[in-house]
N, C-alpha and C positions, 0 to 999 in steps of 0.2 A: 910163642907168646909166653910160655912158662918160664922160659929163661931170663925174660925181661920182666915178670912181672914185680921183681923185687927193686925194680930203678924206674920202672915207667909208668904211669897211670891213664888209663882211657877213660873214657872215651870222649870228656866235655869241652875239648878243645875246638878251635876252629877248622872247618873245612880247609885243606889244601888244594893246589891245583890237580893233584892227581887225585881228589875225590876221598881221599882218607882223611879223617880227624887227626889234627896235631895232637902228640903227646907231651905230656909235662913231667919231666924230671923230677924224682924226689929221693931220699935217701932210703936204703933198703928197709923194708919193714921191720925185721930185727932192731935197726939202730931206732925206727920210730917207736916201736913197743917199750924198748928201754928206756926213752925219753919220757915216755907217757908215765911209766911208772915210777920214774924217780921224780918228775913233775908232782904228782900226786901225792908220793910220800913225803916230798919236802913240804907240799900245801898242807897236809893233814899234822905233820909235826908243828909246823908254825901255829895252825889254829888249834891244838890242843894246848901247847905251852904257852900261847900268848893268853888264851882265855882263863887258865888256873891261875897264871902271873898277874894277869889284871884284875881278878876277882880276890885274890889273896892280898893284893895291896891296897884295894879299895875297903877290904874287910878290917883290917887293922894296920897298924905301923909295923913295918917288917913281917908281915903277913906274905909278902911277895914270895919270900923263900920257901914258904910250907907251901903256896900253891905251884910255884914251880917242882917242888919233890913230888907233890901229889901227881902232878903233870908226866914227869918222869916216870913214875912207878906205872903208870897206865899205858905208856907207849908200847912195850914191847907186848903186853896183852892184846892191846888194840891192833898192833900191827899184824900179830899172830891170826887174829879173828878176822881181820880184814882181808888180808891173803886167801885163807881158807875159804870164806864166804863168797869170794869173786869180787870183792870190792875195787881189787886192782886189774881184773880181767880187761881185756882188749875190748870186749863188746860194751862196755860202759859209756863208749866213746859216743856211740849211738842210741843209748838206753839210759840217758841221765838221770832220771827219776831213780831207776834200779840201783846205778853205782853209789848214788846219794842216799839212798835207804838202807843198802848194805851197811856203810859207813857210819850211819846212825845207830845201826843195830850194834856194830861191833864196838861204838863209843858206850854205850849202854853197858854192854856185856863187860867190857875192861871197868867202868866205873862201879859196877855190881861187885865185881872180882877183887878189887882193892878194897873195898869197903870188907868184904867177907874177911880175906886176909889179914886185915887191920884189927877185926874183931878175934880172928881165932888165935892171933899171936898177942893179944891182949895190948894192942898199941893204938886201940880207937880213943883212948882217952887223949892221946897225943896228936889225934886227927880232927881238924876242925871239920865237923859235919856240914857248917854252912857253906865252906870253901868247896866241899865235895859237891853237895846239891847245886851250889848257885854257879860253879865253875862247869858242871856238866850243862846245864840249861844254857849257859852263854855258848858252850861249846857247840852244842846242837845247832844253834842257830848260824854260826860262824862257820862251821863246818859245812852246813847245808849250801849256805850261800857263796862260799868260796869254792866248793865244788862245782856247784852249778853254774857259775860264772866262768870257771876254769873250761869245763868239759864243751860249753857253749862255743867256744872258740880253740877249742883243744888242736884241731888240725893245724890252724895257721901258727899257733904258739910251738907246736912241736916240728911243723915242717912239712907234714903231708898226712896221709889217712893209712893208719897201722891197721884197720880192719878191711881183710881182703874178702870181697864177696864176688864170686866167680858166679858168672852166667854161661853155662854151657847151651849154645844155639844148635838145637838139632835139626837139619832140613832148612835152615835159614829162619827158624820161626824166633820172635819175639816176644816179650811180656807188653801189655799195652802201654806201659810206661817207657817201651822202648829200652836205650841203655843206661838213663838215670839211675844212679846210685849203684852201680856195679864198678867195682876197679878192676876187673879184669874180664874180657870176652873171649870164651873160646869157640871156634866152630867145632862141632861134634864129628865132624865127616871122617876123622881119623880114628873116631873110637865107635865099634858097634857093638851095644852092649847085648844084642841077640846072639852073638857069639862069644863062646866060654872059651877065650883064648888068654893063655898066660900072659902073652906079649902085649896084647890090648888092654888087660888090667895093669901091665906095668907101665905102659905110656900113661894110663889116665891118673895110677897113681904119683907119677913124676909130675905131671900138670897140676894136681891138685894138692901137691903137697906143701904149697904155702898157703893155702886156702883156709879161710877159717868157717865160711858158709858156702855153699853151693846150690846155685838154682838150675833146673834143666826146664827149659823150654823145648816141648817137643809134641807130636801128633798123639790122640790119645791111646792109639793102638801101638805105642812104643812104651807108655808109661810103667809098666809091669817091668819091662825089660831095664829100664834105667833104676828102678827101685831096686832091682836085685842087684845092679854093678854097683850103687853106691853105698850098699847097706855094710860091705866090706871097706869103705873107703877111708874110715876113720877121720869124717868130718862130718858136720851136718849138711845133710842133703835133704833138698826139697825138690818136687815137681810142680810145675804150676798147672792148675785146674782153673783155667777162667770161668769156664760154666758154671761155677761155685759162687760167683759174685753175686748172683740175684739171690742166692739163700743166706748169704753172710752169715757163715757157720763160725762159732767161737772157739770150737775146738772139735777133737773125736773123742767117741767113747765106744762102750762095746754092750749089746743087749744080747745075752747069751754068746754064740759064736759069731754073730753078725755084727761088723762097725756100723755105728751111728754118727751122725753130724749133730753137734750141740749147736742149735740155734737159738735157745733161750737159758737164761738162767734165773733162779728164784733170787729172794733176798738173802742178803749176807746169812752167814751160820749165826747161831745163837750165841758164840763167843765173840765174833766179829762184830755183831750188833752191840754188845755191851761195852766194848773197848768204845767202839765210837760214839755211843750214847754219852758214857762216862767223859769223853773228851768233851762233847758238845757242851755237859753241863760243867764242868770245871771251867772250860774257857769264857761261855757266856755269863757265868756266874761272877767268875774274876772281873769282866770286863765291864761288867754293869755296876760292880761295886767302883771300878775305879773311875768309870765316865761318868758317874752319878750326878756331880758339879756341873760338867759340860753339857750333859742332856739337860739338865734344868735352864742353864741359859741359852740353850737354843730353843726351848720351849717357849720360855719369854720373850724370845726376839721374834720367833713366830706370831704370837699372841700380840705382840706391840704393832707391828706391822700391819696385819690384817685381821678381822674377826674371825671367828669361825673355830673349827676345832684344830688343836695341834696335830693330830695325828691324820694319815690319810688311811683308811681302811678299802682295801680292794680284794677281791676274790681271785685266787690264783690257783692253778692245777699243782696239786702236791704229788706225794708218793702213792701208787696203785691209781693212778689219774684220777684220786679224790680231790675235791675242792677244799680250801681250807681259806681264811682272812688273813691275809698278810698286811702288817703294819708297816707304815712309813712316816717321816715327818711331813707334813703338808709343804709342799714348795709352790704349790700354785694357787692361784685366788680361788676362793671356796666355790664361786660360782660357774668357775672355768674346768673343776676336776672332771677328769673323762674316768669314770666307774669301770669301763669294760677296755680300757687301753686302745681305743680304736684307731686313735690319732698319735703318732710317734712324737716325742718331742722334737723340735728342730732347734739350731743353734741358738737363735734369736727369738723364740718363742715368747708371745707377748703373754701367756697364761701365767709364766713363771714370774715369783716376786721377787725382789730384790735379795732377800735371805734366803730364799728357796734355791736361786741361782748359785749362791755361794754353797749352799749345802749338797747341790748337785754336783758340782765341780769337784768337791773333795768326798763325796761319797758318803758324808755325814746324815744324809737322810735316809739312808739302809740303817742304822745304828737300832732304832725300836725292834727291828728281826731279831735281837738277842732275847726280846721277851718270846718270840716265837719259837725261837730253838730251846729254851727254857720249856715252853709249853709243850714240845715234842712233835710240830707239825713242820719242823725245819732243822737243818742242820749246820753247822759251822761252814763244811765244805760239801757241795754237791752241785746238780745241774741249778742254776738260776731260775725259779719259777716264773714263768711268762703271764701275762695277763690275757683274758679270753678272746680279747678282739684284737690282739696283735697282728700285724699284718707287715708283709715284705711285696712291693711291686702290688699292691692291692689283692692279694692271696694271703688266707690264713695260713698260719705258720704248717698246720698239719695238711694243710692241700699241697705245699710246696713239696716236702719230703713225707714219705708214707712213715718213714723210721722215727716221726717226732714222737710217736707217744712210748716209743723204747725208753726215751730218757728218764720216764717217771717210775722206773723200778727201785729208784732211791729217794731219799727225802731230798727235796731241793736245799740249797745252799744259800748262806750269806756271799760266798764265794765258790769260786770253781775254777777248774782247768781253763775252759774258755777264756773267764776274765784275765787269768794272769797271762794269757796269750795274746790280750788286747781285742778280744771279740766282743765289744760293749758298745752301748750308743744305740742309736736309731737304726732301725732295719730297713734301708732305703732299697736295697738291693736282695735277690734272692739268696747269693752267696753269702751275705750276712747271716742267715741263720743257717744256710748248710753249714758253715765254718762253725759255729758254736754247737749245733747238734753233733757234728764230727767230735768235738774235744769232749763234750758230755758223753758218749758212748764209749770212747776212748777211758775216761774217767772210770766208768761203770766196770769195764771188762777187766780193770786191772787195780782193784782198791786194795790200799795199805793202810794203817794208822800213820806209817811214815811218810807216804804221799801225801795224808792230810796234813801233816805238820808242814812238809814243805810247800805246799800251797797256800797256807796261812803265811808262812815267812814271805813267799815272793809277792804275797798281794800287797804288801806296804808299798812295794816300787810302782802300783798301777791304781792306789787309791786317788792320785790325782792323774787325768787322762784325758786326752784331745778330745775324745768321743763322750765325755761325761759333761751333759748339758740338758 
């Protein structure tokens, strides 16, 4: 099996007459890794040069040349930083947000380095700060979108999967997900980790030499032996412990000499809260200023069509499970508004006004929540706040999944990871809530300001959505 791992992919093909799964040929992983790096490098190069060239041309006649010079100056610094930070690591194919965040950090470092060098060399007078600043902002968006779109289809574009995840099945044991996600499956019958035999370790090393990650499925009493065997294998080794699923640990820590499982985390650190709050204030403040004329037109249209308040105010669950009053543009007839949200909105809901239907389809009814953001009880990005009476299959949300309350460890957001994944609209089925909850918990456990920026950028493509009604 290990000799074929470079050219054959297991095990998702159809069953053959022999009972085995069909294998699929692909180029060697070395070739695929090279292709991945080249594609990412070319993509980043075009994004950087194209952004600064475009901004320079728009800024002034003949400014394209200066924009191009600035972009070229940033390239070596960017690539040096990106390679050292892991933005071109093969793991980004499975961790897209990490790959994008690393690229954006490297871009920010490159922009800072160029400005510092220009100031130190007294060449800043010849350098347009507008082109540098605007080019960096535009490049942030272009780089984030380009990398996200490419990494989403990277396997198809480069011709296969360069990230080799090996499953070592000891005594025929498999994870609950069976073979899904593993590029190679090895029966551990020829390896006995309990026997300290140099020849056995050599066979194991040969079998794992192409692996990026190894997962061992074995009986509980054999885990210690496998941990010992993998610690010198020069690869990320993991041992399945399915009994921990109920505890849902976030990580491992220590208290004195005893290991502990991290099952909950407090709020973001003071520095992280300051960064997130500053981001919220800047984005919400700028958005309210730019959108003020449109907000006025929307308010007038609501008032002309039906009497009553322009805004709909509803109690929602916020950070720390505390209640707050959330603002929306009113989209229903005043006498039909549901203060507790007990009845989900349907596609042909007769409670919705004509203006309200347009607002809901384009998500414009959510814009007043920018005021909630400035007030501090919401954030630009976070889990969406739910009404107290929200249900799925006639069950309250917290009755469906006991983890529901965990999502309130952060401020609710105008948009979030669940929304950009398409989990929005009516909750007709239990899975509608579970999918959103899973995305919310994933967001809480991996927060970075770069991820918030990426989610904001990706929200643009889901403002108009088939489930928005």
